[in-house]
C-alpha positions in Angstrom: 76.3 -15.3 132.5 79.9 -15.5 131.2 82.2 -12.6 131.8 82.7 -10.4 128.7 84.3 -7.1 127.6 82.6 -4.5 125.4 84.6 -1.7 123.8 83.6 0.9 121.3 84.5 4.4 120.1 84.5 7.0 122.8 82.1 9.3 121.1 79.5 8.7 118.3 78.0 11.7 116.6 75.2 11.2 114.1 73.2 13.7 112.0 72.5 14.9 108.5 75.0 17.7 107.7 77.2 17.1 110.7 80.2 16.9 108.5 80.0 20.7 108.3 81.1 20.7 111.9 84.2 18.7 111.2 86.5 21.7 111.5 85.2 22.8 114.8 85.3 19.3 116.2 88.9 18.8 115.0 90.0 22.1 116.4 88.5 21.3 119.8 89.4 17.7 120.0 92.7 17.4 118.1 94.4 20.7 117.4 95.5 22.8 114.5 97.2 20.4 112.2 95.8 17.0 111.0 96.3 14.5 108.3 93.1 13.6 106.3 93.3 10.1 104.9 91.2 9.2 101.9 91.3 7.7 98.4 91.3 9.1 94.8 87.7 8.0 94.2 86.5 10.1 97.2 88.5 13.1 95.9 86.7 12.7 92.6 83.3 12.8 94.2 83.9 16.3 95.6 83.0 15.2 99.2 86.6 15.5 100.3 86.5 19.2 99.3 83.6 19.6 101.6 85.5 18.2 104.5 88.6 20.3 103.6 86.5 23.4 103.5 85.1 22.7 106.9 88.6 22.1 108.3 90.1 25.2 106.7 87.2 27.4 107.8 88.0 26.4 111.4 91.7 27.4 110.9 92.9 23.8 110.7 96.0 23.0 108.6 95.5 19.8 106.6 98.1 17.3 105.3 96.1 15.4 102.7 96.9 11.7 101.9 94.7 10.5 99.1 96.5 7.5 97.9 94.6 4.8 99.7 93.9 1.7 97.7 91.2 -1.0 98.1 92.4 -3.8 100.3 95.3 -1.5 101.4 98.7 -3.0 101.0 101.5 -2.4 103.6 103.4 0.1 101.5 100.4 2.5 101.4 100.1 2.4 105.2 103.8 2.9 105.7 103.9 5.8 103.2 101.0 7.6 104.9 102.5 7.1 108.4 105.8 8.5 107.2 104.1 11.5 105.7 102.2 12.1 108.9 105.3 11.8 111.0 107.2 14.2 108.7 104.4 16.8 108.9 104.3 16.5 112.7 100.4 16.4 112.6 98.5 16.5 115.9 96.0 13.8 114.8 94.4 11.9 112.0 91.0 12.1 110.2 89.9 9.1 108.2 87.3 10.0 105.5 85.9 7.4 103.1 85.1 3.7 103.0 86.5 0.9 105.1 89.9 1.0 103.4 90.5 4.6 104.2 89.3 4.2 107.7 91.5 1.2 108.3 94.6 3.1 106.9 93.8 6.1 109.1 93.7 3.9 112.2 97.2 2.5 111.5 98.6 5.9 110.6 97.5 7.2 114.0 99.1 4.2 115.6 102.4 4.2 113.6 103.0 8.0 113.2 104.5 8.4 116.8 107.2 5.9 115.7 106.8 3.7 118.8 105.7 0.6 117.0 106.4 -1.2 113.7 103.6 -2.5 111.4 105.1 -6.0 111.3 105.0 -6.2 115.1 101.3 -5.3 115.6 99.5 -7.9 113.4 97.3 -10.2 115.5 95.2 -9.7 118.5 96.3 -7.3 121.3 99.8 -6.6 119.9 99.2 -2.9 119.3 99.9 -1.1 122.5 100.1 2.6 121.6 100.2 5.4 122.3 98.6 6.7 119.1 97.6 10.1 117.7 94.0 11.4 118.3 91.7 9.9 115.7 88.4 10.8 114.1 86.7 8.6 111.5 84.1 9.7 109.0 82.5 6.9 107.0 81.1 7.6 103.5 79.7 4.1 103.0 77.2 2.1 105.1 78.9 -1.3 105.4 82.2 -1.8 107.2 81.4 -0.2 110.6 85.1 0.5 110.8 84.4 3.7 112.6 83.6 1.7 115.8 85.8 -1.4 115.4 89.3 -2.1 116.9 90.3 -3.8 113.6 92.3 -2.8 110.6 92.8 -5.2 107.7 96.0 -5.1 105.6 97.0 -6.9 102.5 100.4 -8.5 103.0 102.6 -9.9 100.3 100.6 -10.5 97.1 97.2 -11.7 98.2 97.0 -12.6 101.9 95.2 -10.4 104.4 96.1 -9.9 108.1 94.5 -8.0 110.8 95.6 -5.6 113.5 93.2 -6.0 116.3 93.4 -3.9 119.5 91.2 -1.5 121.4 94.0 1.0 121.0 92.9 1.8 117.5 89.3 2.5 118.3 88.8 6.1 117.3 88.1 8.9 119.7 85.1 10.1 117.6 83.0 8.4 114.9 81.2 11.1 112.9 78.2 9.7 110.9 76.6 11.9 108.3 74.0 10.1 106.0 74.3 12.9 103.5 77.8 11.6 102.6 76.2 8.3 101.4 73.5 9.8 99.1 75.7 9.6 96.0 76.8 6.0 96.4 76.1 3.9 93.2 73.5 1.1 93.6 76.1 -1.7 93.3 78.3 -0.2 96.1 75.2 0.5 98.2 74.1 -3.1 97.8 77.5 -4.7 98.5 78.3 -2.5 101.6 74.7 -3.1 102.9 75.0 -6.8 102.7 78.4 -6.5 104.3 76.9 -4.8 107.3 74.2 -7.5 107.6 76.9 -10.2 107.6 78.6 -8.4 110.5 75.4 -8.5 112.5 74.6 -12.1 111.6 78.1 -13.4 112.4 78.3 -11.4 115.6 75.0 -12.8 116.8 75.9 -16.4 116.0 79.6 -16.2 117.0 81.1 -19.0 119.0 83.5 -16.5 120.6 83.6 -16.7 124.4 83.1 -12.9 124.3 79.7 -13.2 122.5 77.7 -11.1 124.8 74.2 -9.7 125.4 75.2 -6.2 124.3 76.5 -7.3 120.9 73.5 -9.5 120.3 71.1 -6.7 121.1 73.0 -4.4 118.7 73.0 -7.1 116.0 69.2 -7.5 116.2 68.7 -3.7 115.9 71.2 -3.5 113.0 69.3 -6.2 111.1 66.0 -4.5 111.7 67.3 -1.3 110.2 69.3 -2.9 107.3 66.8 -5.6 106.3 64.1 -2.9 105.6 66.4 -0.4 104.0 69.1 -1.9 101.7 66.9 -2.6 98.7 65.1 0.8 99.2 68.4 2.6 99.1 69.6 0.6 96.0 66.5 1.5 94.1 66.4 5.1 95.3 69.7 6.5 96.3 68.1 9.7 97.6 65.8 7.9 100.1 66.9 9.8 103.2 65.3 7.5 105.7 66.8 4.4 104.1 70.2 6.0 103.9 70.1 7.0 107.5 68.9 3.6 108.6 71.8 2.0 106.6 74.5 4.2 108.1 73.2 3.7 111.7 72.6 -0.1 111.1 76.2 -0.4 109.8 77.5 1.3 112.9 75.5 -0.9 115.2 76.7 -4.0 113.4 80.2 -2.7 113.7 79.9 -2.4 117.4 78.5 -5.9 117.6 81.2 -7.7 115.7 83.9 -5.5 117.2 83.2 -7.4 120.5 81.7 -10.7 119.3 83.9 -11.5 116.3 82.9 -12.6 112.8 83.6 -16.1 111.5 83.6 -18.3 108.4 81.8 -16.0 106.0 84.7 -13.5 106.4 87.3 -16.3 106.4 86.0 -17.5 103.0 85.5 -14.0 101.6 89.1 -12.8 102.3 90.8 -15.1 99.7 88.4 -13.8 97.1 89.5 -10.3 97.8 93.1 -11.2 98.1 93.4 -13.2 94.8 90.8 -11.4 92.6 90.4 -8.0 94.3 86.7 -8.5 94.6 85.3 -5.7 96.9 84.9 -7.0 100.5 81.2 -6.6 100.7 80.6 -8.5 97.5 83.0 -11.2 98.6 80.9 -11.7 101.7 77.6 -11.7 99.7 78.9 -14.4 97.4 79.6 -16.9 100.2 77.1 -15.8 102.8 74.1 -18.1 102.1 76.3 -21.1 101.5 78.2 -20.7 104.8 74.9 -20.3 106.6 73.4 -23.3 105.0 76.5 -25.2 106.2 76.1 -23.8 109.7 72.4 -24.5 110.2 72.9 -28.2 109.8 74.2 -28.3 113.4 73.3 -24.8 114.7 70.1 -23.5 113.4 68.9 -21.6 116.5 70.7 -18.3 116.2 69.8 -17.9 112.5 66.1 -18.8 113.3 66.2 -16.1 116.0 67.7 -13.5 113.6 65.4 -14.2 110.6 62.3 -12.2 111.6 64.3 -9.2 112.6 65.6 -8.8 109.1 62.6 -10.2 107.2 59.4 -10.0 109.4 57.5 -12.4 107.1 59.7 -15.3 108.2 58.2 -15.1 111.7 55.5 -17.5 110.4 58.1 -20.3 110.2 59.8 -22.1 113.1 63.1 -23.7 113.8 65.1 -25.3 111.0 62.6 -24.2 108.4 62.9 -20.6 109.5 66.7 -20.8 109.5 66.7 -22.3 106.0 64.3 -19.7 104.7 66.6 -17.0 106.2 69.5 -18.4 104.0 67.3 -18.3 100.9 66.0 -14.8 101.7 69.5 -13.4 102.0 70.4 -14.9 98.6 67.3 -13.4 97.1 68.1 -10.0 98.6 71.5 -10.0 96.9 69.9 -10.9 93.6 67.2 -8.2 94.0 70.0 -5.7 94.7 71.7 -6.7 91.4 74.8 -8.3 92.9 76.6 -11.1 91.0 75.0 -14.4 91.9 78.0 -16.7 92.0 81.8 -17.1 91.7 81.4 -18.1 88.0 80.0 -14.6 87.3 83.3 -13.2 88.8 85.3 -15.0 86.2 86.9 -17.3 88.8 87.9 -20.7 87.3 86.8 -23.9 89.0 90.4 -25.0 89.2 91.1 -22.1 91.6 88.6 -23.4 94.2 91.0 -25.7 96.1 93.5 -22.9 96.4 90.8 -20.6 97.8 89.9 -23.4 100.3 93.5 -23.8 101.4 94.0 -20.1 101.9 90.8 -19.7 103.8 92.1 -22.2 106.4 94.8 -19.6 107.2 92.1 -17.4 108.7 92.3 -19.1 112.1 91.5 -15.9 113.9 88.0 -16.0 112.2 87.3 -19.7 111.8 87.6 -20.3 115.5 84.4 -18.2 116.0 82.3 -20.2 113.6 79.4 -22.1 115.3 80.3 -25.2 113.3 83.9 -26.3 112.8 85.1 -25.8 109.2 87.7 -28.2 107.6 89.5 -27.5 104.3 87.2 -30.1 102.8 84.2 -28.2 104.1 85.5 -24.9 102.8 86.0 -26.4 99.3 82.4 -27.7 99.4 81.1 -24.3 100.3 83.1 -22.7 97.5 81.7 -25.3 95.0 78.2 -24.5 96.2 78.9 -20.8 95.6 80.3 -21.5 92.2 
């Protein structure tokens, strides 16, 4: 067995209604003054008020930053970090979807003033120290609460990552109740996103692909495959919502250590140029990337297939891998997600630019089980069109 490293959040706390304990947890683990990082949409739902009440009831003073944007640009992160520094907070609480959690990670890193954002992009460049950090996800998709990764939009449309175990949170607080009000489309997109994390982690060509990540990926797919469509059709299905939140976290642990690959590399330009939500971007290219991969490397996908879709156990080898690709495409359609790039009003003339930009994602492409050239990327985009 090859040597490997497995890192995850120090403490994971899961349970319906556990957000009501947020104030006590913060008071015990961080101190009396925190910044809560979230976005305007979360404020509008009323869930932020619930978190604020829990904090205030425990005597915690809160500096609220609610200006997070989807695909957060650098200026949002720098503004939040400056506000945290000025308020001299003891720690940071991220509350919301992946963008809010990613911003919270970088606020905790940058607020002490020891590092600059421009210097920490890439793998292992963030050294710390950082402020204490608690992350509370309100979607079941990114797994950001257990990953050492924060994605930032730089310039006009390119995304870069800060990857370091330093930004793993001290506590991941998972409350399925916070996801009950998610609209069907967001439930679907984030659910498929989590499945992508598990699939790419399991099949990753990373030298750090390891037995722990693979085990977590299998369990994540078992939970997600049986629950995404149920939660889309009935947002109040408590078992499905719990399965999705736990499955998303397990998939996050998996890909945090066995990194994702070409699905994400081809999804990022869609988000950068057209501001398509990350989960939907992944769903649009997922079956087409996998069909490309199974030509040379069908085995991991054949192994995964019956964990997500038990009926595929009747098939074997290449046939099972191909059926897995088709079943994933069908799941997206059943969940009501847009079927192709055309439906997103992307012009065919834009595809070569997307392929060119995808090739900049070398951090991800190196993990794909089949090498991807720019010509290959363009063919995948055309298949997705």
